[in-house]
C-alpha positions in Angstrom: -23.8 39.5 -1.7 -24.9 36.3 -3.4 -26.7 33.9 -1.1 -24.6 30.8 -1.6 -21.1 30.5 -0.1 -19.1 29.8 -3.3 -20.6 32.8 -5.2 -20.0 35.0 -2.2 -16.4 34.0 -2.1 -16.0 34.9 -5.7 -17.7 38.2 -5.3 -15.4 39.2 -2.4 -12.3 38.1 -4.5 -13.5 40.5 -7.2 -14.0 43.4 -4.7 -10.4 42.8 -3.4 -9.1 42.8 -7.0 -10.9 46.0 -7.9 -9.6 47.7 -4.7 -6.0 46.8 -5.5 -6.2 48.0 -9.1 -8.3 51.1 -8.7 -8.2 54.3 -6.7 -10.7 53.1 -4.0 -10.6 55.0 -0.7 -13.2 53.2 1.4 -15.4 50.2 1.5 -19.0 50.6 2.7 -21.1 47.5 3.7 -24.9 47.9 3.6 -26.2 45.1 5.7 -29.6 43.6 5.6 -30.9 42.6 9.1 -31.4 39.0 7.8 -27.8 38.7 6.7 -26.0 40.0 9.8 -24.3 36.6 10.3 -22.2 37.4 7.2 -20.7 40.6 8.7 -17.9 38.9 10.6 -16.9 36.7 7.7 -16.9 39.8 5.4 -14.7 41.8 7.8 -12.3 38.9 8.0 -12.0 38.6 4.2 -11.5 42.4 3.8 -8.7 42.6 6.3 -6.2 42.0 3.5 -6.9 45.5 2.2 -5.4 48.6 3.8 -8.7 50.5 3.5 -11.3 51.6 6.0 -14.4 49.4 6.1 -17.7 51.0 7.3 -20.8 49.1 8.3 -24.1 50.9 7.4 -27.2 49.1 8.7 -30.6 49.9 7.3 -34.2 49.0 8.0 -34.8 47.8 11.6 -31.1 47.6 12.2 -30.7 51.3 11.5 -33.3 52.1 14.1 -31.5 49.9 16.6 -28.1 51.5 16.0 -29.5 54.9 16.6 -30.4 54.1 20.2 -28.3 54.8 23.3 -25.5 52.3 24.0 -23.6 51.3 27.1 -20.7 49.1 27.9 -21.6 45.9 29.8 -18.5 44.0 30.6 -16.8 43.0 27.4 -19.9 43.6 25.3 -22.3 46.4 24.4 -25.9 46.9 25.4 -28.4 48.8 23.2 -31.3 50.5 24.9 -34.6 49.3 23.4 -36.7 51.1 25.9 -36.0 53.7 28.6 -37.8 54.3 31.8 -40.4 57.1 31.5 -38.7 58.9 34.4 -35.1 58.8 35.5 -34.3 58.2 39.2 -33.8 61.9 39.7 -37.1 62.8 38.0 -38.9 60.2 40.1 -37.4 61.7 43.3 -38.4 65.2 42.3 -41.9 64.2 41.4 -42.3 62.2 44.6 -41.1 65.2 46.7 -43.7 67.5 44.9 -46.4 64.9 45.5 -45.7 64.6 49.2 -45.6 68.4 49.7 -48.7 69.1 47.7 -50.8 66.3 49.1 -49.8 67.1 52.7 -50.7 70.8 52.4 -54.0 70.0 50.6 -55.0 67.4 53.2 -54.5 69.9 56.0 -56.1 72.8 54.1 -59.1 70.9 52.8 -59.8 68.9 56.0 -63.0 70.9 56.8 -64.3 70.1 53.3 -63.4 66.5 53.7 -65.1 66.3 57.0 -68.3 68.0 55.8 -68.5 65.8 52.7 -68.1 62.6 54.9 -70.9 63.8 57.2 -73.2 64.7 54.3 -72.7 61.3 52.7 -73.6 59.4 56.0 -76.7 61.6 56.5 -77.9 61.2 52.9 -77.7 57.4 52.5 -76.7 54.2 54.4 -73.2 53.0 54.0 -69.7 54.1 54.6 -68.4 57.6 53.6 -65.4 56.2 51.8 -65.5 54.0 48.7 -62.5 51.6 48.1 -61.8 49.9 44.9 -58.9 48.0 43.4 -57.1 49.9 40.7 -53.8 49.3 38.9 -51.0 51.9 38.9 -47.3 52.0 38.2 -46.1 48.8 36.6 -49.6 47.4 36.7 -49.4 47.0 40.5 -52.8 46.8 42.3 -53.7 49.3 45.0 -56.8 50.4 46.9 -58.0 53.7 45.7 -60.0 56.0 48.1 -63.0 58.1 46.9 -66.0 59.5 48.6 -69.0 57.2 48.1 -71.4 58.7 45.6 -73.5 55.7 44.7 -75.8 53.3 46.5 -73.6 50.4 45.3 -69.9 49.5 46.1 -68.9 47.5 43.0 -65.4 46.0 42.9 -65.8 42.8 40.8 -65.2 41.5 37.3 -68.1 43.6 35.9 -68.1 47.3 36.9 -70.5 49.4 34.8 -69.2 53.0 34.2 -71.1 55.8 35.7 -73.3 57.6 33.2 -75.3 60.9 33.2 -78.5 60.6 35.2 -77.2 57.3 36.6 -79.8 56.0 39.1 -77.1 54.6 41.3 -75.8 58.1 42.2 -77.1 59.5 45.4 -78.3 63.1 45.9 -75.2 64.2 47.7 -73.1 62.0 45.3 -74.4 64.0 42.3 -73.2 67.2 44.0 -69.8 65.8 44.9 -69.3 64.5 41.4 -70.2 67.9 39.9 -67.4 69.6 41.7 -65.0 66.6 41.7 -65.0 66.6 45.5 -65.4 62.8 45.5 -61.8 62.5 44.2 -60.3 64.4 47.2 -59.6 61.3 49.4 -57.1 60.2 46.7 -54.8 62.8 48.3 -54.2 60.0 50.8 -53.2 57.7 48.0 -50.7 60.4 46.8 -49.3 60.9 50.2 -48.6 57.2 50.8 -47.2 56.8 47.3 -49.8 54.8 45.4 -50.6 57.7 43.2 -49.3 61.0 42.0 -50.9 64.4 41.8 -50.7 64.3 38.0 -50.7 61.2 35.8 -53.0 58.9 33.8 -56.3 58.4 35.6 -56.6 54.8 37.0 -59.5 52.7 35.8 -61.3 49.8 37.4 -59.5 46.5 37.0 -62.3 45.1 34.7 -61.9 48.2 32.4 -58.1 47.9 32.4 -58.3 44.3 31.2 -60.7 45.2 28.4 -58.9 48.3 27.1 -55.5 46.6 27.3 -56.8 43.9 24.9 -58.4 46.4 22.5 -56.1 49.4 22.5 -52.5 48.7 21.5 -50.7 51.3 23.7 -53.1 51.3 26.6 -50.7 49.4 28.9 -48.0 52.1 28.4 -50.1 54.3 30.8 -48.7 52.1 33.6 -45.1 53.4 33.0 -45.8 56.1 35.6 -48.0 56.4 38.7 -51.6 57.1 38.2 -52.8 60.6 39.0 -55.7 62.4 40.6 -55.8 64.3 37.4 -53.9 64.1 34.1 -53.2 65.8 30.8 -56.2 64.0 29.3 -58.6 65.5 31.8 -57.0 69.0 31.5 -57.5 68.7 27.7 -61.2 67.8 28.1 -61.0 64.0 27.7 -62.8 63.2 30.8 -66.1 61.5 32.0 -67.6 58.4 30.4 -65.6 56.5 27.8 -68.5 54.8 26.1 -66.6 54.4 22.8 -63.1 53.1 21.9 -62.4 56.3 20.1 -62.9 58.3 23.3 -60.5 56.0 25.2 -58.0 56.1 22.4 -58.0 59.9 22.5 -57.5 59.7 26.3 -54.6 57.2 25.9 -52.9 59.5 23.3 -53.0 62.4 25.8 -51.8 60.3 28.6 -48.8 59.1 26.6 -48.0 62.6 25.5 -47.8 63.5 29.2 -45.6 60.5 30.0 -43.2 61.4 27.2 -43.0 65.1 27.9 -43.3 65.4 31.7 -41.1 68.0 33.4 -41.3 70.0 36.7 -42.1 73.0 34.6 -45.3 72.0 32.8 -45.5 72.4 29.1 -48.2 71.9 26.5 -48.1 70.5 22.9 -47.9 72.9 20.0 
């Protein structure tokens, strides 16, 4: 369509004339997203013809029209983004979390007690370490872990643990080796702050940094954080001293979010 109104009118008059003098069966309108305002006017002009008129969007409009639609009163809503889990899936996952965390807390209680006693005997300070993390929808919560260091950092700057880190205690090194320090997070799962499986939560300072440097990092908060996740199962665990390591972890976390089901699957 010509950009100016007078030329556009003339072009439509020509189309109508051709349709009346030729064996035309259908009119197809290919609409540029920037010229959507012309569609209603075009449709009104073409009503004089007894022919079907089909709208074919392309570019960003084509992607939009391929999404799910729903009636909202007298208008139509187009889904730009869906929740990672449906209400039914959320209920099923929560039921699994409660059942697993309850059984494990009972069954592993001797291990939890022994670890707490060993920590208190090895170094001064509490057996449990609490730190602010961000989970589903970026909401803050207090995560529980066995204390494995001589420090209890929870501020703006939280250095990541490294191999041969001098802050790690003797018992803490052993607990970290077998991931026993993560077991108190079963309490977080039971009360609903976390899930058995999901993206691992990071310290608030690290969350802010990676959110600003990795485009899709914030998508990890579309589900609850987990004690373990697809990234950890796939070997992307431990220190993330480079952005490439964190990007790899984010890719695996997003794969899990997009492909979660009660019956676990793995990418081909």
